[in-house]
N, C-alpha and C positions, 0 to 999 in steps of 0.2 A: 543822849553822853550823862545826864545826870540822874538816869534810873539804871544804868546799867555801872555804873560807877560811883553815881554816891558822891558825884563833881561836876562841878562846873566850868564853863572857860567864860572870859572876859567878850572874846572877840572869834568868828569864826576861824580866821587864824591859829588864834592860841586854839582853836577845839580840835582840829588837825592835828595839832603838836602831840597834844596830850593823849588823842587817838594812836599815835604812836609809841608812844610812850607805854599808852596799857598794850602794847603788840598787835593792834588791828590793826595798822596800815605801817608800810614799813617810812621809815625815817626819811626816807628819799619824795616818794609821795607823799608827806606830810607836807614838809618842806614846800611839795611845790603846788598842791594845794595850798600850802598859806599864801604863798605868792600868789597866787590867781586868785585869794580874798581882800587880799591889799589892792590890787589890782580891782576887782570887784566896785569895792570901795570907791578906787578912784574914781573910777565908772559914773558911779550913784550920786556920790557928794561932793564932786568934785569934778566933773564932766567937762568946764571950762579947760582943763588942765588936760583936756587929753589929746597925745598924735594919735590922730587915725592910725596912720603910716607902721608905730610902734606896734599897738593895738595889733592888726592884721597880721608883722609878722613874728610877734611874739605866738598869737594863735598857730601860725603855719608852722611854725618851728617847733614849738614844745607842748603848750598851753591845750594844744587838742590830746595830745598821745598820753600827758595824765591823767586826763576827767578818761582817757580808756580803760590808763590802768588802776585809776580808784572805784 
């Protein structure tokens, strides 16, 4: 992102939102990917708070489809 737009992001989530602002992603996909980035951070950094059933349900309902859209 910094090379293409001379801009940086503080987080993965912010990077998706900025890509939508620049027209690279649709705002819907960017918002959903930003949510997945937050979920990723929870899994990696605060894994003891993860609800396995919730992760499974979210992946099944929308998580996989947004990755395919991306």
